[in-house]
N, CA, C and O atoms as a printed pandas DataFrame, in Angstrom:
     atom_number atom_name residue_name chain_id  residue_number  x_coord  y_coord  z_coord
0              1         N          GLU        A               1   -5.451    4.081   23.050
1              2        CA          GLU        A               1   -6.561    3.714   22.433
2              3         C          GLU        A               1   -6.596    2.478   21.819
3              4         O          GLU        A               1   -6.033    2.561   20.728
4              5         N          TYR        A               2   -7.098    1.138   22.092
5              6        CA          TYR        A               2   -7.258    0.145   22.089
6              7         C          TYR        A               2   -8.211   -0.223   21.150
7              8         O          TYR        A               2   -9.224    0.416   20.867
8              9         N          TRP        A               3   -7.646   -1.861   20.418
9             10        CA          TRP        A               3   -8.608   -2.140   19.031
10            11         C          TRP        A               3   -8.934   -3.400   19.377
11            12         O          TRP        A               3   -7.983   -4.089   19.745
12            13         N          GLU        A               4   -9.735   -3.780   19.370
13            14        CA          GLU        A               4  -10.088   -5.431   20.023
14            15         C          GLU        A               4  -10.851   -5.696   18.332
15            16         O          GLU        A               4  -11.802   -5.044   17.900
16            17         N          ARG        A               5  -10.109   -6.848   17.575
17            18        CA          ARG        A               5  -10.852   -7.248   16.276
18            19         C          ARG        A               5  -11.715   -8.399   16.950
19            20         O          ARG        A               5  -11.540   -8.807   18.099
20            21         N          PRO        A               6  -12.707   -8.876   16.027
21            22        CA          PRO        A               6  -13.147  -10.266   16.666
22            23         C          PRO        A               6  -12.175  -11.394   16.715
23            24         O          PRO        A               6  -11.062  -11.531   16.209
24            25         N          LEU        A               7  -12.977  -12.231   17.535
25            26        CA          LEU        A               7  -11.907  -13.386   17.125
26            27         C          LEU        A               7  -12.432  -14.403   16.118
27            28         O          LEU        A               7  -13.573  -14.611   15.707
28            29         N          THR        A               8  -11.547  -14.835   15.910
29            30        CA          THR        A               8  -11.594  -15.936   14.356
30            31         C          THR        A               8  -12.003  -17.645   14.774
31            32         O          THR        A               8  -11.192  -18.411   15.295
32            33         N          PRO        A               9  -13.448  -18.016   14.409
33            34        CA          PRO        A               9  -13.219  -19.311   14.801
34            35         C          PRO        A               9  -12.135  -20.212   14.898
35            36         O          PRO        A               9  -11.353  -20.257   13.949
36            37         N          THR        A              10  -11.924  -21.056   16.043
37            38        CA          THR        A              10  -11.027  -22.252   15.996
38            39         C          THR        A              10  -11.169  -22.992   14.965
39            40         O          THR        A              10  -10.128  -23.111   14.319
40            41         N          GLU        A              11  -12.300  -23.683   14.453
41            42        CA          GLU        A              11  -12.281  -24.377   13.552
42            43         C          GLU        A              11  -11.911  -23.752   12.084
43            44         O          GLU        A              11  -11.437  -24.413   11.159
44            45         N          THR        A              12  -12.194  -22.452   12.047
45            46        CA          THR        A              12  -10.986  -21.839   10.572
46            47         C          THR        A              12   -9.673  -21.901   10.768
47            48         O          THR        A              12   -8.828  -22.348    9.993
48            49         N          LEU        A              13   -9.520  -21.432   11.846
49            50        CA          LEU        A              13   -8.219  -21.743   12.147
50            51         C          LEU        A              13   -7.236  -22.924   12.011
51            52         O          LEU        A              13   -6.100  -22.947   11.535
52            53         N          GLU        A              14   -8.081  -24.020   12.628
53            54        CA          GLU        A              14   -7.898  -25.519   12.144
54            55         C          GLU        A              14   -7.829  -25.893   10.939
55            56         O          GLU        A              14   -6.767  -26.480   10.733
56            57         N          GLY        A              15   -8.641  -25.800    9.832
57            58        CA          GLY        A              15   -8.291  -25.314    9.013
58            59         C          GLY        A              15   -7.532  -24.931    7.797
59            60         O          GLY        A              15   -7.463  -25.332    6.636
60            61         N          MET        A              16   -7.155  -24.281    8.297
61            62        CA          MET        A              16   -5.741  -23.368    7.059
62            63         C          MET        A              16   -4.570  -24.103    7.476
63            64         O          MET        A              16   -4.299  -24.705    8.516
64            65         N          SER        A              17   -3.931  -23.895    6.376
65            66        CA          SER        A              17   -2.433  -24.229    6.103
66            67         C          SER        A              17   -1.811  -23.525    6.912
67            68         O          SER        A              17   -2.330  -22.587    7.517
68            69         N          GLU        A              18   -0.265  -23.989    7.065
69            70        CA          GLU        A              18    0.863  -23.373    7.654
70            71         C          GLU        A              18    0.860  -21.621    6.992
71            72         O          GLU        A              18    0.791  -20.522    7.541
72            73         N          ALA        A              19    0.972  -22.073    5.574
73            74        CA          ALA        A              19    1.156  -20.716    4.732
74            75         C          ALA        A              19   -0.269  -20.015    5.054
75            76         O          ALA        A              19   -0.165  -18.824    5.350
76            77         N          GLU        A              20   -1.204  -20.394    5.049
77            78        CA          GLU        A              20   -2.479  -19.324    5.162
78            79         C          GLU        A              20   -2.591  -18.833    6.529
79            80         O          GLU        A              20   -3.111  -17.800    6.953
80            81         N          LEU        A              21   -1.855  -20.011    7.278
81            82        CA          LEU        A              21   -2.086  -18.988    8.768
82            83         C          LEU        A              21   -0.905  -18.070    9.123
83            84         O          LEU        A              21   -1.046  -17.340   10.104
84            85         N          ARG        A              22    0.333  -18.026    8.377
85            86        CA          ARG        A              22    1.229  -16.724    8.405
86            87         C          ARG        A              22    0.835  -15.784    7.703
87            88         O          ARG        A              22    1.082  -14.638    8.081
88            89         N          ASP        A              23    0.060  -16.029    6.397
89            90        CA          ASP        A              23   -0.528  -15.030    5.545
90            91         C          ASP        A              23   -1.711  -14.199    6.615
91            92         O          ASP        A              23   -1.478  -13.001    6.780
92            93         N          TYR        A              24   -2.803  -14.708    7.249
93            94        CA          TYR        A              24   -3.411  -14.597    8.040
94            95         C          TYR        A              24   -2.910  -13.398    9.582
95            96         O          TYR        A              24   -3.408  -12.354   10.006
96            97         N          LEU        A              25   -1.982  -14.052    9.922
97            98        CA          LEU        A              25   -1.161  -13.343   10.762
98            99         C          LEU        A              25   -0.098  -11.992   10.388
99           100         O          LEU        A              25   -0.011  -11.050   11.175
100          101         N          ASP        A              26    0.534  -12.026    9.345
101          102        CA          ASP        A              26    0.889  -10.639    8.736
102          103         C          ASP        A              26   -0.114  -10.021    8.549
103          104         O          ASP        A              26    0.088   -8.879    8.963
104          105         N          LYS        A              27   -1.513  -10.158    7.992
105          106        CA          LYS        A              27   -2.742   -9.464    7.721
106          107         C          LYS        A              27   -3.061   -8.492    9.165
107          108         O          LYS        A              27   -3.031   -7.262    9.207
108          109         N          ILE        A              28   -3.341   -9.347   10.204
109          110        CA          ILE        A              28   -3.475   -9.031   11.303
110          111         C          ILE        A              28   -2.308   -8.001   12.008
111          112         O          ILE        A              28   -2.820   -7.041   12.584
112          113         N          ALA        A              29   -1.187   -8.042   12.040
113          114        CA          ALA        A              29   -0.024   -7.517   12.143
114          115         C          ALA        A              29    0.062   -6.030   11.614
115          116         O          ALA        A              29    0.097   -5.007   12.298
116          117         N          GLU        A              30    0.091   -6.167   10.005
117          118        CA          GLU        A              30   -0.079   -4.792    8.912
118          119         C          GLU        A              30   -1.148   -3.854    9.672
119          120         O          GLU        A              30   -0.944   -2.644    9.773
120          121         N          GLU        A              31   -2.245   -4.442   10.176
121          122        CA          GLU        A              31   -3.465   -3.758   10.776
122          123         C          GLU        A              31   -3.407   -3.041   12.346
123          124         O          GLU        A              31   -3.945   -2.004   12.735
124          125         N          GLU        A              32   -2.498   -4.060   13.116
125          126        CA          GLU        A              32   -2.831   -3.330   14.263
126          127         C          GLU        A              32   -1.217   -2.945   14.767
127          128         O          GLU        A              32   -1.137   -2.624   15.953
128          129         N          VAL        A              33   -0.107   -2.947   14.089
129          130        CA          VAL        A              33    0.871   -2.567   14.152
130          131         C          VAL        A              33    1.481   -0.806   13.909
131          132         O          VAL        A              33    2.065   -0.607   12.844
132          133         N          ALA        A              34    1.366    0.112   14.653
133          134        CA          ALA        A              34    1.275    1.174   14.442
134          135         C          ALA        A              34    2.673    1.655   13.477
135          136         O          ALA        A              34    3.721    1.035   13.662
136          137         N          PRO        A              35    2.636    2.685   12.539
137          138        CA          PRO        A              35    3.771    2.666   11.190
138          139         C          PRO        A              35    5.057    2.978   12.372
139          140         O          PRO        A              35    4.998    3.222   13.577
140          141         N          GLU        A              36    6.109    2.858   11.504
141          142        CA          GLU        A              36    7.399    3.274   11.920
142          143         C          GLU        A              36    7.651    4.561   12.461
143          144         O          GLU        A              36    7.537    5.147   11.384
144          145         N          VAL        A              37    7.835    5.225   13.048
145          146        CA          VAL        A              37    8.183    6.694   13.483
146          147         C          VAL        A              37    9.935    6.628   13.012
147          148         O          VAL        A              37   10.829    5.904   13.451
148          149         N          SER        A              38    9.973    7.870   11.781
149          150        CA          SER        A              38   11.314    8.228   11.833
150          151         C          SER        A              38   12.096    8.806   12.852
151          152         O          SER        A              38   11.335    9.652   13.322
152          153         N          TRP        A              39   13.053    8.857   13.419
153          154        CA          TRP        A              39   13.960    9.388   14.249
154          155         C          TRP        A              39   14.922   10.071   13.918
155          156         O          TRP        A              39   15.386   10.629   14.912
156          157         N          TRP        A              40   15.555   10.351   12.846
157          158        CA          TRP        A              40   16.242   11.109   12.129
158          159         C          TRP        A              40   15.660   12.510   12.652
159          160         O          TRP        A              40   16.440   13.036   13.446
160          161         N          PRO        A              41   14.675   13.137   12.451
161          162        CA          PRO        A              41   14.406   14.342   12.374
162          163         C          PRO        A              41   14.134   14.825   14.279
163          164         O          PRO        A              41   13.949   15.941   14.764
164          165         N          LEU        A              42   14.210   13.573   14.903
165          166        CA          LEU        A              42   14.401   14.061   16.699
166          167         C          LEU        A              42   15.391   14.111   16.950
167          168         O          LEU        A              42   15.768   15.047   17.654
168          169         N          ALA        A              43   16.621   12.784   16.339
169          170        CA          ALA        A              43   17.653   12.851   16.563
170          171         C          ALA        A              43   18.612   14.648   16.170
171          172         O          ALA        A              43   19.326   15.232   16.985
172          173         N          VAL        A              44   18.413   14.957   15.245
173          174        CA          VAL        A              44   18.824   16.400   14.217
174          175         C          VAL        A              44   18.581   17.542   15.570
175          176         O          VAL        A              44   19.377   18.194   16.246
176          177         N          ILE        A              45   16.890   17.396   15.577
177          178        CA          ILE        A              45   16.570   18.520   16.400
178          179         C          ILE        A              45   17.495   18.455   17.922
179          180         O          ILE        A              45   18.088   19.469   18.290
180          181         N          GLY        A              46   17.534   17.485   18.545
181          182        CA          GLY        A              46   18.336   17.192   19.889
182          183         C          GLY        A              46   19.942   17.615   20.106
183          184         O          GLY        A              46   20.602   18.146   20.999
184          185         N          GLY        A              47   20.244   16.946   18.463
185          186        CA          GLY        A              47   21.861   17.275   18.447
186          187         C          GLY        A              47   22.299   18.703   18.248
187          188         O          GLY        A              47   23.427   19.180   18.368
188          189         N          LEU        A              48   21.036   19.346   17.879
189          190        CA          LEU        A              48   20.955   21.280   17.435
190          191         C          LEU        A              48   21.150   21.639   18.908
191          192         O          LEU        A              48   22.127   22.249   19.343
192          193         N          GLY        A              49   20.133   21.203   19.615
193          194        CA          GLY        A              49   19.617   21.814   21.372
194          195         C          GLY        A              49   20.942   21.406   22.086
195          196         O          GLY        A              49   21.407   22.105   22.986
196          197         N          VAL        A              50   21.432   20.459   21.735
197          198        CA          VAL        A              50   22.874   20.376   22.467
198          199         C          VAL        A              50   24.026   20.909   22.312
199          200         O          VAL        A              50   24.822   21.065   23.238
200          201         N          LEU        A              51   24.266   21.303   20.899
201          202        CA          LEU        A              51   24.868   22.101   20.553
202          203         C          LEU        A              51   24.739   23.620   21.037
203          204         O          LEU        A              51   25.614   24.222   21.659
204          205         N          GLY        A              52   23.630   24.084   20.687
205          206        CA          GLY        A              52   23.123   25.204   21.314
206          207         C          GLY        A              52   23.481   25.553   22.906
207          208         O          GLY        A              52   24.077   26.499   23.421
208          209         N          VAL        A              53   23.104   24.841   23.230
209          210        CA          VAL        A              53   23.494   24.725   24.720
210          211         C          VAL        A              53   24.687   25.074   25.266
211          212         O          VAL        A              53   24.912   26.052   25.979
212          213         N          GLY        A              54   25.673   23.976   24.790
213          214        CA          GLY        A              54   27.231   23.989   25.039
214          215         C          GLY        A              54   27.630   25.286   24.399
215          216         O          GLY        A              54   28.602   25.834   24.919
216          217         N          ALA        A              55   27.112   25.846   23.443
217          218        CA          ALA        A              55   27.681   27.158   22.701
218          219         C          ALA        A              55   27.361   28.309   23.755
219          220         O          ALA        A              55   28.209   29.071   24.220
220          221         N          ALA        A              56   26.054   28.315   24.044
221          222        CA          ALA        A              56   25.376   29.297   25.228
222          223         C          ALA        A              56   26.214   29.462   26.432
223          224         O          ALA        A              56   26.600   30.534   26.898
224          225         N          ILE        A              57   26.540   27.839   27.047
225          226        CA          ILE        A              57   27.553   27.929   27.944
226          227         C          ILE        A              57   28.894   28.480   27.744
227          228         O          ILE        A              57   29.354   29.312   28.526
228          229         N          ALA        A              58   29.488   28.082   26.807
229          230        CA          ALA        A              58   30.810   28.088   26.402
230          231         C          ALA        A              58   31.122   30.038   26.107
231          232         O          ALA        A              58   32.228   30.563   26.233
232          233         N          LEU        A              59   30.059   30.651   25.781
233          234        CA          LEU        A              59   30.164   32.125   25.143
234          235         C          LEU        A              59   29.715   32.954   26.776
235          236         O          LEU        A              59   29.835   34.160   26.992
236          237         N          THR        A              60   29.217   31.960   27.716
237          238        CA          THR        A              60   28.603   33.197   28.764
238          239         C          THR        A              60   30.248   32.725   29.996
239          240         O          THR        A              60   30.635   33.592   30.779
240          241         N          ALA        A              61   30.775   31.714   29.959
241          242        CA          ALA        A              61   31.471   31.167   30.930
242          243         C          ALA        A              61   32.477   32.643   31.434
243          244         O          ALA        A              61   32.913   33.500   30.666
244          245         N          ARG        A              62   32.600   32.605   32.489
245          246        CA          ARG        A              62   33.846   33.657   32.717
246          247         C          ARG        A              62   35.193   33.251   32.025
247          248         O          ARG        A              62   35.336   32.114   31.577
248          249         N          ARG        A              63   36.090   34.118   31.951
249          250        CA          ARG        A              63   37.409   34.172   31.677
250          251         C          ARG        A              63   37.971   34.822   32.649
251          252         O          ARG        A              63   37.622   35.717   33.419
252          253         N          GLU        A              64   39.326   33.929   32.391
253          254        CA          GLU        A              64   40.199   34.040   33.729
254          255         C          GLU        A              64   41.711   34.632   32.997
255          256         O          GLU        A              64   42.691   34.860   33.705
């Protein structure tokens, strides 16, 4: 999904102080950046999957 915000006029940006520009860019970043994804649940599920496959292989391996 692509979201386009209206362009800010150059005159408006030129009239802003450095602090105002930083605040404005922070506001834009908060609107456009996706929220951070927690990787812990995925890592736990992946780890359990690896352990499960390893256990299945170990239990079904031929014993000599």
